Every structure is written in structure tokens, then in C-alpha cells.
N, C-alpha and C positions, 0 to 999 in steps of 0.2 A: 473489555477492549473494544468490542463492537461500538457501544457509545462513545467511546473516546475518539475512534476513527471517523466517526460521522461528521466531525468538525474539520476534516480534511477532504470531504467530498468535492470533486471538481478542482482539486489542487494536486500538484506533483510533489510526492514524498519520497524519502528514502526509506527503505525497509531493510531490516536484517531477517532473512527468511531461512527456516529449515525446511530443506525439500524432503520429498518422500524417501529419498535414499540417504537421509540424515546428513546430508551435505549443507552447510551453512553457505549462503550467498547473499550478496548486497545487490538490491535491485532499487532502480528509480522507476516508480509507477505513478500513473495519472489515474486516480481513482474514480470509477464512474458509478458505482452502486455497492451497497453493502447490505446483505441479505442472508438470514439463515446460518450464520457462522463463517461466511465467505465474503470476500471482497474481489468484485469484478473490476479489472483495472488493465489499463494499456501498459505494457511493460516496455519501457524504453530500450532495454538490453536486447530483449527477444523480437522487437518490434512487431509486437501482436498483442491481441487481448488476451488475457490469462484470468484464471480464478486462483485466488490465493486463500487457504483456510486460515482463519483468523488465529486459531490455536497453534499455528506454526509461525505466525509473526512474532519474532522475539524483540524487536524494537522498531520505532517508527519516529520520523521526525520530518518536518517540512524542508523540501529540498532547497539547497541555496540557489538552485537555477530557476525555482518558482518565483514568479513575481506577485502572486496572490498571497495574502494572508489568510490563515485558516477562519472559517466561519466561527464567530463568538469569541475571536481573539481581541 
């Protein structure tokens, strides 16, 4: 998944995320970096920089509001 997410660096994506309390949420995030099993991104919902564990990301797709296409596409 980490290698897959690399093509979205610098793009806004929509993720389905399993939170630490086992609550599933949908987020729009702007990916800043990917390192050691974690995605550092700006969360548009929380309006803050967040770290998302890759093993808790259930799905990812390019957000329809994003104007950039993913790298390598």
C-alpha cells in the first residue's frame, strides 16, 4: 500500500480510515509525505496536519475536487 500511495504525493485524495477506536471515517487529505508505514497529510475535515497509519487505510482514491492527476498516471 505504501508504494501505491506514493503516486498520490502532493494530491488530494479521499480515504476510508479505521480510527484507533475502530470507527470508520471518510477523509479528504492532502498527502505531504509517506514514511515508515505512515502518511503525513493535511486533513481537510479537521483542518490540521495529521498522521494516518497505512495499515488503517481501507481504501483510497483521487478526490474529485483535486485538479491534479496522480504521478505516473
